[in-house]
C-alpha positions in Angstrom: 0.0 0.0 0.0 1.4 3.4 -1.0 2.0 5.7 2.0 -0.2 8.9 2.1 1.3 11.9 0.4 1.3 13.8 3.7 3.5 11.1 5.3 5.7 11.0 2.3 6.3 14.8 2.3 6.8 14.7 6.1 9.7 12.2 5.8 11.5 13.9 2.9 10.9 17.5 3.7 9.3 18.5 7.0 11.3 16.3 9.3 14.8 17.2 8.1 13.9 20.9 7.7 12.2 21.2 11.1 14.8 19.3 13.0 17.5 21.4 11.5 15.7 24.7 12.3 15.0 23.4 15.9 18.7 22.6 16.3 19.8 25.9 15.0 17.4 27.8 17.3 17.9 25.6 20.3 21.7 25.7 20.2 21.8 29.5 19.9 19.0 30.5 22.2 18.7 27.9 25.0 20.5 28.1 28.3 24.2 27.2 27.8 24.0 24.3 30.3 21.0 22.8 28.4 22.9 23.0 25.1 26.0 21.4 26.7 23.8 18.4 27.8 22.1 18.1 24.4 25.3 17.9 22.5 27.3 16.0 25.1 28.9 12.6 24.6 26.1 10.0 25.1 23.6 12.8 25.0 20.3 13.0 23.1 22.0 13.5 19.7 23.9 10.2 19.9 20.7 8.4 21.1 18.8 9.8 18.2 21.6 8.7 15.8 21.5 5.2 17.3 17.7 5.0 16.9 17.9 6.1 13.3 20.5 3.5 12.5 18.5 0.7 14.2 15.4 1.6 12.2 17.5 1.7 9.0 18.9 -1.7 9.8 15.4 -3.2 10.4 14.2 -1.7 7.1 17.2 -3.1 5.2 16.7 -6.5 6.7 13.0 -6.5 5.9 13.8 -5.5 2.3 16.4 -8.3 2.0 14.0 -10.9 3.3 11.1 -9.7 1.1 12.8 -8.9 -2.1 13.6 -11.1 -5.1 17.1 -12.3 -4.2 17.7 -13.8 -7.7 19.3 -10.4 -8.5 22.4 -11.2 -6.5 24.0 -7.8 -7.1 21.0 -6.0 -5.6 20.7 -8.4 -2.7 24.4 -7.8 -2.0 23.8 -4.0 -2.0 21.0 -4.2 0.5 22.9 -6.8 2.7 25.9 -4.5 2.7 23.7 -1.6 3.8 22.2 -3.7 6.6 25.6 -4.7 7.9 26.9 -1.1 7.8 23.8 0.1 9.7 24.3 -2.6 12.3 28.0 -1.9 12.7 27.7 1.9 13.0 24.7 1.6 15.4 26.8 -0.7 17.6 29.7 1.7 17.4 27.6 4.7 18.3 26.8 3.2 21.7 30.1 1.3 22.1 28.2 -2.0 21.6 26.1 -1.4 24.7 28.7 0.2 27.0 26.9 3.6 26.9 23.7 1.9 28.3 25.1 -0.9 30.6 28.2 1.1 31.8 30.7 -1.7 31.8 34.4 -1.0 32.3 36.7 -1.0 29.3 39.4 -3.6 29.6 42.8 -2.1 30.4 44.4 -3.2 27.1 41.6 -1.7 25.1 41.9 1.6 27.0 45.5 1.8 25.6 44.4 1.6 22.0 41.1 3.5 22.2 41.6 7.2 22.4 38.4 7.6 24.4 38.7 4.5 26.5 35.5 2.9 25.1 34.8 -0.6 23.7 34.5 0.4 20.1 36.6 0.4 17.0 36.2 3.8 15.5 38.2 5.5 18.2 41.2 3.3 17.5 42.1 4.6 14.1 41.2 7.4 11.6 40.7 4.5 9.1 37.8 3.3 11.2 36.4 6.8 11.9 37.2 9.8 9.8 37.8 7.9 6.5 34.4 6.0 6.6 32.6 9.2 7.6 34.3 11.1 4.7 33.3 8.3 2.3 29.7 8.4 3.5 29.7 12.2 3.2 30.9 12.1 -0.4 28.2 9.4 -1.1 25.5 11.7 0.4 26.7 14.8 -1.6 27.0 12.9 -4.8 23.9 10.7 -4.3 21.7 13.4 -2.8 22.6 16.4 -4.9 24.6 15.7 -8.0 22.8 12.5 -9.2 19.3 13.9 -8.6 20.2 17.1 -10.5 21.7 15.1 -13.4 18.5 12.9 -13.4 16.4 16.0 -13.8 18.5 17.9 -16.3 20.9 15.5 -18.0 19.8 11.9 -17.4 21.8 10.6 -20.4 25.0 11.4 -18.6 24.4 8.7 -15.9 25.1 5.0 -16.5 21.6 3.5 -17.0 22.6 0.1 -15.5 22.6 1.7 -12.0 19.2 3.4 -12.4 17.6 1.1 -9.8 19.8 2.5 -7.1 19.9 6.2 -7.9 18.3 8.5 -5.3 15.6 10.8 -6.4 15.4 14.6 -6.2 13.6 14.4 -2.8 17.0 13.6 -1.3 18.4 17.1 -2.1 16.9 18.6 1.1 18.7 16.3 3.5 21.9 16.2 1.5 21.9 20.0 1.3 21.6 20.3 5.1 24.6 17.9 5.5 26.6 20.1 3.1 25.6 23.3 4.9 26.7 21.9 8.2 30.0 20.9 6.7 30.6 24.3 5.3 29.6 26.0 8.5 31.9 23.7 10.4 34.8 24.7 8.2 34.0 28.4 8.6 33.8 27.9 12.3 37.2 26.3 12.4 38.7 29.2 10.6 36.9 32.0 12.5 36.6 30.3 16.0 32.9 31.0 16.1 30.6 28.0 15.7 27.0 28.2 14.7 26.2 24.6 15.9 27.6 22.6 18.8 29.6 19.5 17.9 29.2 20.0 14.1 30.4 16.4 13.5 27.6 15.0 15.5 25.1 17.3 13.9 26.3 16.2 10.4 26.2 12.6 11.4 22.6 12.7 12.4 21.5 14.0 9.0 23.9 11.6 7.2 22.3 8.7 9.0 18.8 10.1 8.3 19.8 10.2 4.6 20.7 6.5 4.8 17.3 5.8 6.4 15.5 7.6 3.6 17.5 5.8 1.0 16.6 2.4 2.5 13.0 3.4 2.6 13.3 4.2 -1.1 14.9 0.8 -1.9 12.3 -1.0 0.1 9.6 0.7 -2.1 11.4 -0.3 -5.3 12.3 -3.8 -4.4 9.2 -5.1 -2.6 6.0 -5.1 -4.6 3.3 -2.9 -3.0 0.9 -5.8 -2.6 3.6 -7.7 -0.7 4.7 -4.8 1.5 1.1 -3.9 2.4 
């Protein structure tokens, strides 16, 4: 069953825009102590990111189970997305340490720069590099590809048409790009518009992934089967 147009528009437009505006207003007008709590390590932002990734993982898994897996390339694409969502969700909460508060083994404290039981704080190759790759994917997939599909579709390889994002992704991708630009300006000027820009960007990057998996679910599972 096709989702109502109002829900469709809320997911692609109103949620990212309203969340961004609320972040912008809250971090600049709320009491400083409240802002510090909101953007703190293990604070609301990180919990929201974890929840987004868990939902994305469930959608990817549902799609993988319900789709026609005779297309092995597409099945691999969705399975890879599911594994990535599961891994990053686990990393966001240090595989449960943020909730259960266990102590990090002494050896791992020596290799993890934040003393947590996760991998991404042990090397830039497990943190900054994957984030950069995801960011590039969001900018290309959310801005460049949709614009090319609208104005010059012949310039894109047609064999990948089934995985291209649509123009609705431009909003969330543009927010991610704006946060990145503001972060660079803040680093140069010393005045930041948003607290913990990296966490702010990650939240919208992960939301982009969630939207993308919703799109792939719609494309890969027949409406009568997904109803």
